[in-house]
C-alpha positions as CSV (number, residue, x, y, z in Angstrom):
1,M,22.4,7.4,-17.7
2,P,19.3,9.6,-17.2
3,D,19.9,10.1,-13.5
4,Q,23.4,11.5,-14.0
5,K,22.3,13.8,-16.8
6,D,19.3,15.2,-14.8
7,L,21.3,15.6,-11.6
8,E,24.2,17.3,-13.5
9,L,21.7,19.9,-14.8
10,L,20.7,20.7,-11.2
11,I,24.4,20.8,-10.1
12,L,25.2,23.3,-12.8
13,G,22.0,25.3,-12.4
14,H,21.4,28.3,-10.1
15,T,19.5,26.6,-7.2
16,P,22.0,26.6,-4.3
17,I,20.7,23.6,-2.3
18,L,19.8,20.1,-3.5
19,Q,17.7,17.7,-1.5
20,I,17.9,13.9,-2.2
21,E,15.6,11.7,-0.2
22,S,16.7,8.1,-0.7
23,H,17.8,4.9,1.1
24,E,20.4,4.5,-1.7
25,E,23.0,6.8,-0.2
26,K,26.0,5.1,-1.9
27,R,24.4,5.3,-5.3
28,A,23.6,9.0,-4.9
29,L,27.2,9.7,-3.8
30,N,28.7,7.8,-6.7
31,L,26.6,9.9,-9.1
32,L,27.8,13.1,-7.5
33,V,31.4,12.0,-7.7
34,R,31.1,11.2,-11.4
35,I,29.5,14.6,-12.0
36,A,32.1,16.4,-10.0
37,V,35.0,14.7,-11.8
38,S,33.6,15.4,-15.3
39,N,33.1,19.1,-14.4
40,R,36.4,19.5,-12.5
41,L,34.7,20.3,-9.2
42,P,35.8,19.0,-5.8
43,V,33.2,17.1,-3.8
44,Y,33.1,16.9,-0.1
45,Q,31.1,14.6,2.2
46,W,30.2,15.3,5.8
47,S,28.7,13.0,8.5
48,V,28.5,13.5,12.2
49,T,30.6,10.4,12.8
50,E,33.4,11.1,10.3
51,G,33.5,14.8,9.9
52,L,34.4,16.4,6.5
53,T,36.0,14.2,3.8
54,R,36.9,14.9,0.2
55,L,35.4,12.1,-2.0
56,D,37.0,12.6,-5.5
57,I,40.6,12.4,-4.0
58,D,41.9,11.2,-0.7
59,L,43.0,14.1,1.4
60,G,42.2,12.6,4.8
61,T,39.4,13.5,7.2
62,Q,38.7,16.9,8.9
63,R,37.4,15.5,12.2
64,H,37.5,19.0,13.7
65,N,34.5,19.8,11.5
66,S,32.3,16.9,12.8
67,E,29.9,19.2,14.7
68,P,27.0,20.4,12.4
69,S,27.5,24.1,13.2
70,D,31.3,23.8,12.7
71,V,31.0,22.3,9.2
72,L,28.4,24.9,8.2
73,A,30.7,27.7,9.4
74,H,33.6,26.1,7.5
75,I,31.5,25.8,4.2
76,K,30.3,29.4,4.6
77,S,33.8,30.7,5.0
78,S,35.4,28.5,2.3
79,N,36.5,30.2,-0.9
80,T,36.6,26.8,-2.7
81,E,34.1,26.2,-5.5
82,G,32.6,22.7,-5.1
83,I,29.9,20.3,-4.0
84,F,29.3,19.9,-0.2
85,V,27.3,16.9,0.7
86,L,25.6,16.6,4.2
87,L,24.5,13.1,5.2
88,D,21.6,12.6,7.5
89,F,21.4,16.2,8.5
90,E,17.7,16.0,9.2
91,P,17.9,16.1,13.0
92,Y,20.0,19.3,13.0
93,L,17.5,21.3,10.9
94,S,15.5,22.0,14.0
95,D,18.4,24.2,15.3
96,P,17.7,27.9,14.3
97,K,21.5,28.5,14.2
98,N,22.0,25.8,11.6
99,V,19.1,27.0,9.6
100,R,20.5,30.5,9.5
101,Y,23.9,29.2,8.5
102,I,22.3,27.2,5.6
103,K,20.4,30.3,4.5
104,E,23.6,32.4,4.4
105,I,25.4,29.6,2.5
106,A,22.5,29.5,0.0
107,M,22.8,33.3,-0.6
108,A,26.5,33.0,-1.1
109,F,26.2,30.1,-3.5
110,D,23.3,31.5,-5.5
111,G,24.2,31.8,-9.2
112,G,27.5,29.8,-8.9
113,R,28.5,26.2,-9.4
114,N,28.8,25.7,-5.6
115,K,26.2,23.4,-4.2
116,L,25.0,22.2,-0.8
117,V,23.5,18.7,-1.1
118,L,21.5,17.1,1.7
119,I,21.0,13.3,1.5
120,S,18.8,11.3,3.8
121,H,15.9,8.9,3.8
122,K,13.6,11.7,4.8
123,I,14.2,15.5,5.0
124,N,11.7,18.0,6.4
125,M,13.2,21.2,5.0
126,P,12.3,24.4,7.0
127,M,9.9,26.7,5.3
128,S,12.4,29.5,5.2
129,L,14.7,27.5,3.0
130,N,12.2,26.0,0.5
131,H,12.7,28.7,-2.1
132,S,16.4,27.9,-2.3
133,V,16.0,24.1,-2.6
134,A,15.6,21.8,-5.6
135,R,14.5,18.2,-5.0
136,F,15.9,15.3,-6.9
137,D,14.6,11.7,-6.9
138,L,16.8,8.8,-7.9
139,S,15.0,6.8,-10.6
140,L,13.8,3.3,-9.9
141,P,14.8,0.3,-12.1
142,D,12.6,-0.4,-15.1
143,E,11.7,-3.8,-16.5
144,K,14.9,-4.1,-18.5
145,A,17.1,-3.1,-15.5
146,L,15.3,-5.6,-13.2
147,I,15.9,-8.4,-15.7
148,N,19.6,-7.5,-15.8
149,I,19.6,-7.7,-12.0
150,V,18.1,-11.2,-12.1
151,N,20.7,-12.3,-14.6
152,E,23.6,-10.7,-12.6
153,E,22.5,-12.3,-9.4
154,A,22.1,-15.7,-11.0
155,I,25.6,-15.5,-12.4
156,N,27.0,-14.3,-9.1
157,W,25.4,-17.1,-7.2
158,Q,26.7,-19.7,-9.7
159,K,30.3,-18.3,-9.3
160,Q,30.0,-18.2,-5.5
161,T,28.5,-21.7,-5.0
162,G,29.1,-23.6,-8.2
163,Q,25.3,-24.3,-8.4
164,K,23.5,-23.4,-11.6
165,V,20.4,-21.4,-11.0
166,S,17.2,-22.9,-12.3
167,V,15.0,-20.1,-13.8
168,D,11.3,-20.3,-14.5
169,K,10.7,-17.6,-17.2
170,K,7.1,-17.1,-16.3
171,A,8.0,-16.7,-12.6
172,V,10.8,-14.2,-13.5
173,S,8.3,-12.2,-15.5
174,R,5.9,-12.0,-12.6
175,I,8.6,-11.2,-10.1
176,V,10.0,-8.5,-12.3
177,S,6.5,-7.0,-12.6
178,N,6.0,-7.1,-8.8
179,L,9.4,-5.6,-8.0
180,K,8.6,-2.3,-9.9
181,G,8.6,0.6,-7.5
182,L,11.6,-0.7,-5.4
183,T,15.1,0.7,-5.5
184,F,18.0,-1.0,-7.2
185,K,19.4,-2.1,-3.9
186,D,16.2,-3.6,-2.5
187,S,15.3,-5.3,-5.8
188,R,18.7,-6.9,-5.9
189,R,18.3,-8.1,-2.3
190,L,14.9,-9.7,-2.9
191,I,16.1,-11.4,-6.0
192,R,19.1,-12.8,-4.2
193,N,16.9,-14.0,-1.4
194,A,14.7,-15.9,-3.9
195,I,17.7,-17.6,-5.4
196,V,19.5,-18.5,-2.1
197,D,16.4,-20.4,-0.8
198,D,16.6,-23.3,-3.4
199,D,19.1,-22.3,-6.2
200,A,16.1,-21.3,-8.3
201,I,13.5,-18.7,-9.2
202,T,10.1,-20.3,-9.4
203,E,6.4,-19.6,-8.8
204,S,6.8,-20.4,-5.2
205,D,9.0,-17.3,-4.7
206,I,6.3,-14.8,-5.9
207,D,4.4,-14.6,-2.6
208,A,7.5,-14.3,-0.5
209,V,8.8,-11.5,-2.8
210,M,5.5,-9.6,-2.5
211,K,5.4,-9.9,1.3
212,A,9.0,-8.7,1.5
213,K,8.3,-5.8,-0.8
214,Y,5.4,-4.8,1.4
215,Q,7.5,-4.9,4.5
216,L,10.1,-2.7,2.9
217,L,7.5,-0.1,1.8
218,N,5.2,0.1,4.8
219,R,6.6,1.8,7.9
220,D,3.4,2.5,9.8
221,D,0.2,0.9,11.0
222,V,-2.2,2.5,8.5
223,I,-1.9,-0.2,5.8
224,S,-1.6,-3.9,6.5
225,Y,-1.0,-6.8,4.2
226,E,-3.7,-9.5,4.2
227,F,-1.7,-12.6,3.5
228,D,-4.6,-15.0,3.1
229,T,-7.3,-13.9,0.6
230,A,-10.5,-15.8,0.4
231,R,-11.7,-17.3,-2.9
232,F,-15.0,-16.6,-4.4
233,G,-16.0,-20.2,-3.7
234,D,-16.1,-19.1,0.0
235,V,-18.8,-16.5,-0.8
236,G,-22.5,-17.6,-1.1
237,G,-24.4,-15.8,-3.8
238,M,-23.3,-12.4,-5.1
239,K,-23.7,-13.5,-8.8
240,K,-24.1,-10.0,-10.2
241,L,-21.0,-8.8,-8.3
242,K,-19.0,-11.8,-9.6
243,T,-20.1,-11.2,-13.2
244,W,-19.2,-7.5,-12.9
245,L,-15.7,-8.4,-11.7
246,H,-15.1,-11.1,-14.3
247,Q,-16.0,-8.5,-17.0
248,R,-13.3,-6.2,-15.8
249,E,-10.5,-8.6,-14.8
250,K,-8.5,-8.5,-18.0
251,V,-8.7,-4.7,-18.3
252,F,-7.6,-4.3,-14.7
253,H,-4.5,-6.5,-15.4
254,G,-3.8,-4.6,-18.6
255,Q,-4.4,-7.7,-20.7
256,D,-7.3,-6.2,-22.7
257,N,-6.6,-2.6,-23.6
258,V,-9.7,-1.4,-25.4
259,H,-9.7,2.2,-26.6
260,G,-12.1,4.3,-24.6
261,I,-12.3,1.9,-21.7
262,D,-10.6,3.1,-18.5
263,A,-9.2,0.6,-16.0
264,P,-11.7,-0.1,-13.1
265,K,-11.1,2.2,-10.1
266,G,-13.1,0.5,-7.4
267,L,-16.5,0.0,-5.8
268,L,-18.5,0.6,-2.6
269,L,-20.0,-2.4,-0.8
270,L,-22.9,-1.1,1.3
271,G,-25.1,-3.4,3.3
272,V,-26.3,-5.1,6.4
273,Q,-23.7,-6.0,9.0
274,G,-22.5,-9.6,8.8
275,C,-23.7,-10.3,5.2
276,G,-20.3,-10.8,3.6
277,K,-18.9,-7.4,2.6
278,S,-15.5,-8.0,4.1
279,L,-15.4,-11.5,2.8
280,A,-16.2,-10.2,-0.7
281,A,-13.4,-7.7,-0.5
282,K,-10.9,-10.4,0.3
283,A,-12.4,-12.6,-2.4
284,I,-11.9,-9.9,-5.1
285,A,-8.1,-10.0,-4.4
286,G,-8.2,-13.8,-4.5
287,I,-10.0,-14.1,-7.8
288,W,-7.9,-11.4,-9.4
289,N,-4.7,-13.0,-7.9
290,V,-3.3,-9.7,-6.6
291,P,-2.2,-8.6,-3.1
292,L,-4.8,-7.3,-0.7
293,L,-3.9,-4.2,1.4
294,R,-6.2,-3.3,4.2
295,F,-6.3,0.5,4.8
296,D,-7.2,1.6,8.3
297,F,-8.7,5.1,7.5
298,S,-9.2,6.0,11.1
299,A,-5.5,5.5,11.9
300,L,-4.6,8.4,9.6
301,Y,-5.5,11.0,12.1
302,D,-2.5,12.2,14.1
303,K,-2.3,14.7,16.9
304,Y,0.4,16.7,15.1
305,I,-1.0,19.2,12.5
306,G,-0.3,18.1,9.0
307,E,0.7,14.5,9.8
308,S,-2.7,13.1,8.9
309,E,-2.4,14.4,5.3
310,S,1.2,13.1,5.2
311,N,0.0,9.7,6.4
312,L,-2.6,9.6,3.7
313,R,0.0,10.4,0.9
314,S,2.4,7.9,2.2
315,S,-0.2,5.1,2.4
316,L,-1.6,5.8,-1.1
317,K,2.0,5.8,-2.4
318,T,2.6,2.4,-0.8
319,A,-0.6,1.1,-2.6
320,E,0.5,2.5,-5.9
321,V,3.9,0.9,-5.6
322,M,2.3,-2.5,-4.7
323,A,0.0,-2.3,-7.7
324,P,-1.7,-4.2,-9.1
325,C,-3.5,-4.7,-5.9
326,V,-6.8,-4.4,-4.1
327,L,-7.0,-1.6,-1.5
328,W,-9.7,-2.5,1.1
329,I,-11.1,0.2,3.2
330,D,-13.3,-1.4,5.8
331,E,-16.1,0.7,7.4
332,I,-15.0,3.8,5.5
333,E,-17.7,5.9,7.2
334,K,-15.9,5.6,10.5
335,G,-12.6,6.8,9.1
336,I,-14.0,9.7,7.2
337,S,-15.7,11.1,10.3
338,G,-12.6,10.3,12.5
339,G,-11.1,13.8,12.6
340,N,-13.5,16.5,13.9
341,D,-10.9,19.2,14.8
342,D,-9.6,22.0,12.6
343,G,-11.2,20.5,9.4
344,T,-8.7,17.6,9.2
345,S,-11.4,15.1,8.1
346,K,-12.6,17.4,5.3
347,R,-9.0,17.8,4.0
348,I,-8.4,14.1,4.2
349,L,-11.6,13.4,2.3
350,G,-10.7,16.0,-0.3
351,A,-7.2,14.6,-0.8
352,F,-8.6,11.0,-1.0
353,L,-11.2,12.0,-3.6
354,T,-8.6,13.8,-5.7
355,W,-6.4,10.7,-5.6
356,L,-9.4,8.6,-6.7
357,A,-10.0,10.9,-9.7
358,E,-6.4,11.2,-10.8
359,N,-5.0,7.8,-9.9
360,K,-3.7,5.9,-13.0
361,S,-2.1,3.0,-11.2
362,H,-3.8,-0.4,-11.0
363,V,-5.1,0.0,-7.4
364,F,-8.6,-1.2,-7.1
365,V,-10.4,0.3,-4.1
366,V,-13.0,-1.7,-2.3
367,A,-14.7,0.4,0.4
368,T,-17.3,-1.2,2.7
369,A,-19.9,0.6,4.7
370,N,-22.8,-0.1,7.1
371,N,-24.3,3.3,7.6
372,I,-25.1,5.4,4.5
373,E,-26.0,8.4,6.5
374,E,-22.4,8.9,7.6
375,L,-21.1,8.8,4.0
376,P,-20.5,12.2,2.4
377,P,-22.3,12.7,-1.0
378,E,-19.0,13.5,-2.7
379,L,-17.9,9.9,-2.1
380,I,-21.0,8.0,-3.2
381,R,-21.8,9.9,-6.4
382,K,-21.0,8.1,-9.6
383,G,-17.6,8.9,-11.0
384,R,-15.7,8.6,-7.7
385,L,-16.0,4.8,-7.6
386,D,-17.3,2.7,-10.5
387,E,-20.3,1.2,-8.8
388,I,-22.2,0.9,-5.5
389,F,-23.3,-2.6,-4.6
390,F,-25.8,-3.5,-1.9
391,V,-25.3,-6.6,0.1
392,D,-28.7,-7.6,1.5
393,L,-29.8,-10.3,3.9
394,P,-29.5,-13.6,2.1
395,N,-32.5,-15.3,0.6
396,A,-33.4,-18.9,1.3
397,E,-31.3,-20.4,-1.5
398,I,-28.2,-18.4,-0.5
399,R,-28.8,-19.2,3.2
400,K,-28.7,-22.9,2.1
401,Q,-25.4,-22.3,0.3
402,I,-24.0,-20.6,3.4
403,F,-24.9,-23.5,5.6
404,S,-23.2,-25.9,3.2
405,I,-20.1,-23.8,3.0
406,H,-19.6,-23.5,6.8
407,M,-20.5,-27.2,7.5
408,E,-18.1,-28.4,4.8
409,K,-15.4,-26.0,6.0
410,R,-15.7,-27.7,9.5
411,Q,-16.0,-31.2,8.1
412,V,-19.5,-31.6,9.5
413,A,-21.5,-34.4,7.9
414,I,-24.8,-33.1,6.4
415,N,-26.5,-36.5,5.8
416,D,-29.0,-36.0,8.6
417,V,-29.6,-32.3,7.9
418,N,-32.4,-31.0,5.9
419,L,-30.8,-27.9,4.5
420,D,-34.0,-26.6,2.9
421,E,-35.8,-26.7,6.3
422,V,-33.0,-25.0,8.2
423,A,-32.6,-22.3,5.5
424,Q,-36.4,-21.5,5.7
425,A,-36.2,-21.4,9.5
426,C,-33.5,-18.7,9.6
427,D,-35.2,-16.1,7.5
428,G,-33.7,-12.7,8.3
429,F,-30.3,-14.1,9.4
430,S,-27.1,-12.7,8.1
431,G,-24.2,-14.9,6.8
432,A,-22.2,-14.3,10.0
433,E,-25.2,-15.3,12.1
434,I,-25.7,-18.5,10.1
435,E,-22.0,-19.3,10.8
436,Q,-22.6,-18.9,14.5
437,V,-25.6,-21.2,14.3
438,V,-23.4,-23.9,12.9
439,V,-20.7,-23.3,15.5
440,S,-23.2,-23.4,18.4
441,A,-24.8,-26.5,17.0
442,M,-21.4,-28.2,16.9
443,Y,-20.9,-27.5,20.6
444,A,-24.3,-29.0,21.3
445,V,-23.4,-32.1,19.4
446,R,-20.2,-32.5,21.4
447,T,-22.1,-32.5,24.7
448,E,-24.6,-35.1,23.3
449,D,-21.8,-37.2,21.7
450,D,-24.1,-37.5,18.6
451,G,-24.0,-36.6,15.0
452,M,-25.4,-33.3,13.6
453,N,-29.0,-33.3,12.6
454,T,-31.7,-30.8,11.6
455,K,-33.0,-30.4,15.2
456,H,-29.6,-29.2,16.5
457,L,-29.6,-26.4,13.9
458,I,-33.3,-25.5,14.4
459,D,-32.8,-25.2,18.1
460,E,-29.9,-22.8,17.7
461,I,-31.9,-20.8,15.2
462,K,-34.8,-20.4,17.7
463,A,-32.4,-19.3,20.4
464,T,-30.9,-16.5,18.3
465,R,-32.2,-13.0,17.9
466,P,-30.8,-11.8,14.6
467,L,-29.7,-8.2,13.9
468,S,-32.7,-7.8,11.6
469,V,-34.9,-8.2,14.6
470,V,-32.8,-6.4,17.2
471,M,-32.2,-3.4,14.9
472,A,-35.3,-3.8,12.7
473,E,-35.9,-0.1,12.1
474,Q,-32.4,0.9,11.1
475,I,-32.0,-2.1,8.8
476,S,-35.4,-1.6,7.2
477,E,-34.5,2.1,6.5
478,L,-31.1,1.1,5.0
479,R,-32.8,-1.5,2.7
480,M,-35.4,1.0,1.5
481,W,-32.7,3.6,0.7
482,A,-30.7,1.1,-1.3
483,A,-33.6,-0.3,-3.2
484,N,-33.4,2.2,-6.1
485,R,-30.0,3.7,-5.6
486,T,-27.6,0.7,-5.7
487,V,-27.0,-2.5,-7.6
488,P,-27.9,-5.7,-5.7
489,V,-25.0,-8.2,-5.5
490,D,-27.5,-11.0,-6.4
């Protein structure tokens, strides 16, 4: 058992304090008890509700040591060599008296087999104690362990209910792959939930497992799970982008490991507002059949110093554990310029760029932007992301496709519509503006109680002032900048 061996080395080492951040408290305690017994060390557990208890043998509970300062005073004055475990001690580390007690305990324990072990889901250790602390992380189940959990839960369910569990091997393989990054406890819970639903593990369980995994991992509002990803059939044009993605799909999934070819890291979609950048980001996740995580960069910034960087690390860790996935950062320029005090935005950008360069997990970043002037040169230079694509205003043929897509989506008959004529009439319109033309024409048809025809669409086109007219100077400047610096999506 690697965990037991690694933890035992720390217990027998000279660092006086161990810090274990985990939701698997029971598992950590069992490891400590096994280590204590094999090394003939007593092991004690403290919690604010139960006081001090010996774990390796039953000697009752010392409830008079239930207060944090009392138990620390007791440990400091104790002549007993052993392991003292404090559960959920995090709130009491803000008390200077407790910090001083722990520091004195650390000095007394230094060099011996005595250990003070703190276990909680999160521990912010005071700076004055950091030099006396070793951190230990419980390992996560690998593929073999996860398959064993599936088999165990299937057997347990059959014993409990008498129902044999039907198992789809392909579905089990995908679920096992998707559960990587979760604890033993959480993995077992999700597998059991999949079985309980219908006495089976099938393809239909995969989406539910991924959603449940995301909910376990994400504890803030910085990353959201996009449950419905668009397919590329919902995107008009973008042939070059589609080709680029198809070429890299197998490498991204690890199905085509060619020596010298790195897995794709991501791309930047730059372009005119309303031309399909966000839809393309969703479609990438759809065509690659992976989860889509939407990363709100602007939500990183926190009023407390240091929390913004912590939020970034936590969010990127969530994405890594959800891999393979697409991490969509919409309007990234707004997020990067979101923190203007004490250099926070520069630190956030630096940390993000470092992660981009060093990340080995299969997280594909799709960043979208409207304003190139607000993007720092460090981000847009080659090497950070694999490519910069420009999403321009659609040409006549693509405008025709977009009309067809939105009319078919709304079950509007196109028998009386000359798509070539309406596509020519809306030169300079974005995809979003074409969609609104269709919607407005549908309202007009309802009032007339008549079928859709070419005139309805032409009338709505004439009544619309597209962004390419309203903001002609800015859009013209953007298109000129992109002409020789980016790859057109078509």
